[in-house]
N, C-alpha and C positions, 0 to 999 in steps of 0.2 A: 590402404589404411585410412581410417576416418580421422580427421583433425578437428579438434574442439578448441574453443576460445574460453578462457577463464575470465570472468568478470567479477571484481570485488564489489559487493553491494554494501555501501557504508553511507547511509543518509547523514547529512550534516547534524552534528550533535548527538549521534547515536553511540551507545556503549554496548548494545546487544541488538542484533537484527535477525528477523525471521523473514526470508523470502518465501512466500507461500504459493504464488501462482505465476505462470509464464504463459504468454499467448504466442501465436504464430508470428506476430510482428516483433517479438523480442521484448515486449513490455513486461515488467515484473511488478507484482503487487505483493505487499506484505506489511509488516509493522516492526517498530523498533522501540527500544527503551532509551530514554535520555539519562543524563547524570542525576536528575532529580527523581528518578524512578517512575517517570510518567511514560506511557506508551502512546505512540502516534502511528497512524496509517501512512502509507506512501505508495506511489506508483513511480517506477523508474523506467525511462525510455529516452532514447536519443541523448544519452549522457546527462539527463535532467531529472531531478527528483521533484515530484509534486506531492506535497504533504496533505494528508486527509485527517482532519479532526472534526468529528461531529460535535456541534455545540452542546454543552451540558453533559457530555459523555464522560465516563471515567477513563475510557480509552476507545480507540477505533481499530477494528481488526478486519481489513480487507482480506478475503481468502480466495477470490477468483477474479479473473479478468478474461473477457472474450476477445475475439479477433478485432472487434470494433472499438476496443478500449473501455468497454463498460465494466464497472466494478460491482461485485457483490461482497457482502461480509456481514459483520454484526458489531454491536457495541452495547455495553451496559451503561445504565445511568443509575440514579439513586433508587429507582423503583423496580426495574427489571432489565432484561436483555431485549434488544431489538435487532431486526434484520435491516440491512441497508442495500439499496440498489442505486448506483450513481451512473447516470448516462455520461458519456464522454463530454458533453457540453458543460457539465458542472465542474470539470477538471481543467478545461482549456478554454482559451478565448476564440476558438474557431466555431 
């Protein structure tokens, strides 16, 4: 019988969370709504949340994460929607 572990994904300040992608390292990328009805992107791994907010965006929506921890997704601003690609070095100090 296969055994699974349930992990609650609850970024600080969230009232609604969407976990959108999972990589082989167990990192999760997604986005959440806060109590002010603003949406923020996040990566969760090693019991730590890294928040992702593209400057001047209405919200940030990471929707994929690869084995190296690189994130892709999209965000809208006041003029249109844009794709994002965030190398791991932009999310961590390594």
